[in-house]
C-alpha positions as CSV (number, residue, x, y, z in Angstrom):
1,M,20.8,9.5,-9.8
2,L,22.2,8.8,-13.2
3,D,22.3,11.9,-15.4
4,L,21.4,11.4,-19.0
5,S,20.0,14.9,-19.5
6,N,20.3,16.1,-23.1
7,A,21.0,12.6,-24.3
8,V,20.0,11.8,-27.9
9,F,19.0,8.2,-28.5
10,K,19.1,8.5,-32.3
11,D,17.7,5.4,-34.1
12,C,18.6,3.3,-31.0
13,D,17.2,-0.1,-30.2
14,L,17.5,0.1,-26.4
15,C,17.0,-3.7,-26.1
16,Y,14.2,-3.3,-23.6
17,A,16.3,-1.0,-21.3
18,S,14.5,0.1,-18.2
19,F,15.2,3.6,-16.7
20,H,14.8,4.2,-13.0
21,H,15.8,7.3,-11.0
22,T,17.4,8.8,-14.0
23,N,17.6,12.4,-15.1
24,L,16.3,12.3,-18.6
25,E,15.4,16.0,-18.9
26,K,15.6,17.3,-22.5
27,A,16.6,13.7,-23.6
28,D,15.5,12.9,-27.2
29,F,13.7,9.5,-27.6
30,T,11.9,10.4,-30.8
31,T,13.6,7.7,-32.9
32,A,14.4,5.3,-30.0
33,R,12.5,2.0,-29.5
34,N,12.3,-0.9,-27.0
35,Y,12.5,1.0,-23.7
36,T,10.4,1.3,-20.6
37,L,10.4,4.0,-18.0
38,N,8.1,5.1,-15.3
39,P,7.4,8.8,-15.6
40,A,6.9,9.1,-11.8
41,A,10.4,7.6,-11.2
42,N,12.5,9.7,-13.6
43,R,13.0,13.3,-14.4
44,L,11.4,13.9,-17.8
45,K,11.0,17.7,-18.1
46,K,11.1,18.7,-21.8
47,A,12.1,15.2,-22.9
48,K,11.0,14.3,-26.4
49,F,9.1,11.2,-27.5
50,S,7.3,10.1,-30.6
51,R,3.8,8.8,-30.5
52,Y,5.3,5.4,-31.5
53,G,7.4,5.4,-28.3
54,L,4.5,6.1,-25.9
55,E,4.1,2.4,-25.1
56,G,7.5,2.6,-23.3
57,L,6.1,5.3,-21.1
58,L,2.8,3.7,-20.4
59,T,4.0,0.2,-19.6
60,G,5.3,1.3,-16.2
61,L,1.9,2.6,-15.4
62,G,0.2,-0.7,-16.0
63,I,-1.6,0.6,-19.1
64,E,-2.0,-1.7,-22.2
65,V,-1.6,-0.1,-25.6
66,V,-3.5,-1.7,-28.5
67,D,-3.7,-0.7,-32.2
C-alpha cells in the first residue's frame, strides 16, 4: 500500500490521477482537482476535501454529479 498520509496537494491539477489501495489518511485535497478515488479502496480517515472536489470521490461509486 502506497503511503501518502499527511500529503498536501496544494493547488494541484492531478491530471485525472486515480488512487487505489493508498493510505491517504489526513491528506489535504482541499485545493486539488482532477482526481478520482474510491473511498472503499483507500484509507481516508481525517482526509480533507472541498465540496468542489467531491466529484472525484463519487465517480468511483458510479454516482453522477450535476450542477
